Structures are given as C-alpha cells and as structure tokens.
DOZAMI-906952 format. One record per residue (C-alpha): y, x, z. Coordinates in steps of 0.02 Angstrom, whole numbers, padded with zeros to 5 digits, always signed. Last residue first. Layout:
// DOZAMI-906952
YXZ...
// end
This chain:
// DOZAMI-906952
+00855+00526-00546+00670+00525-00593+00615+00458-00423+00713+00297-00435+00653+00258-00612+00471+00297-00569+00470+00187-00414+00555+00046-00509+00427+00055-00651+00284+00070-00526+00336-00092-00445+00364-00079-00260+00256-00083-00104+00292-00027+00073+00177-00023+00224+00236+00040+00393+00092+00048+00514+00049-00003+00693-00128-00059+00644-00118-00241+00699+00064-00262+00647+00056-00174+00480-00109-00259+00437-00035-00429+00482+00115-00391+00370+00009-00344+00218-00005-00524+00155+00184-00544+00160+00211-00385+00059+00080-00443-00067+00165-00612-00086+00334-00530-00115+00264-00405-00242+00185-00544-00346+00007-00603-00344-00080-00725-00462+00035-00719-00615+00069-00536-00576-00114-00492-00604-00142-00334-00504-00145-00145-00518-00125-00017-00380-00065+00161-00361-00090+00207-00179+00004+00329-00067-00064+00367+00106+00019+00452+00254-00055+00474+00428+00040+00566+00566-00070+00661+00691+00020+00826+00654+00002+00801+00466-00134+00687+00399-00150+00663+00213-00187+00529+00086-00185+00510-00102-00250+00359-00194-00271+00308-00375-00316+00149-00469-00337+00031-00322-00371-00144-00390-00291-00294-00307-00401-00448-00292-00298-00510-00142-00449-00495-00027-00476-00321-00099-00300-00270-00047-00328-00331+00131-00493-00236+00139-00408-00079+00071-00274-00081+00206-00392-00117+00351-00523+00009+00298-00396+00147+00264-00317+00125+00436-00479+00103+00532-00481+00249+00652-00313+00319+00705-00169+00420+00634+00008+00373+00685+00091+00282+00543+00124+00278+00357+00063+00175+00208+00144+00185+00037+00107+00066-00105+00152+00100-00287+00138-00041-00412+00063-00080-00582+00068-00254-00657
// end
C-alpha cells in the first residue's frame, strides 16, 4: 500500500532521524520526501510504501504517537488514494 505522511512542528535537531527510525522499525519504505523550514516551522511530506497485511494505517498511527509526543510534532498518515481523491476536488 502507498500512503502520504505529513510531519509538522517547531524545528529542532532530530526530527528526521526520529521519524525515519520509527518507519524503519515498522519496515516501511520511504519512496519520496520533501521537507522545508519556514520561520522555524518544520514541515515534511513523505510518500511511503508498506505491506498492508503487516501494517495498516491505524497501527502506523499508533506507532508514531511516541515520536509525536517526544518530538512535539503532529504526524498524519493517510492512504495515497484518499489523499489524491481529496486533493483533486
């Protein structure tokens, strides 16, 4: 399955490392990434791929909660099909 993950929060050291480490632990492959910092606000969008029989969106969201809390981030993930449908309207 393909999904889009967004990560936002105040910029600080370790954001990318903590997010990508958590994804690697779930065996989630990062296919594409875009990130920027605007006025000390960090934003990253990732296109990821994973085996839906091993990880589903709900499990991934739950697994990312400790990263959100420890890093002070907001992390969202949704299927790429849903993301595309919503953004085409």
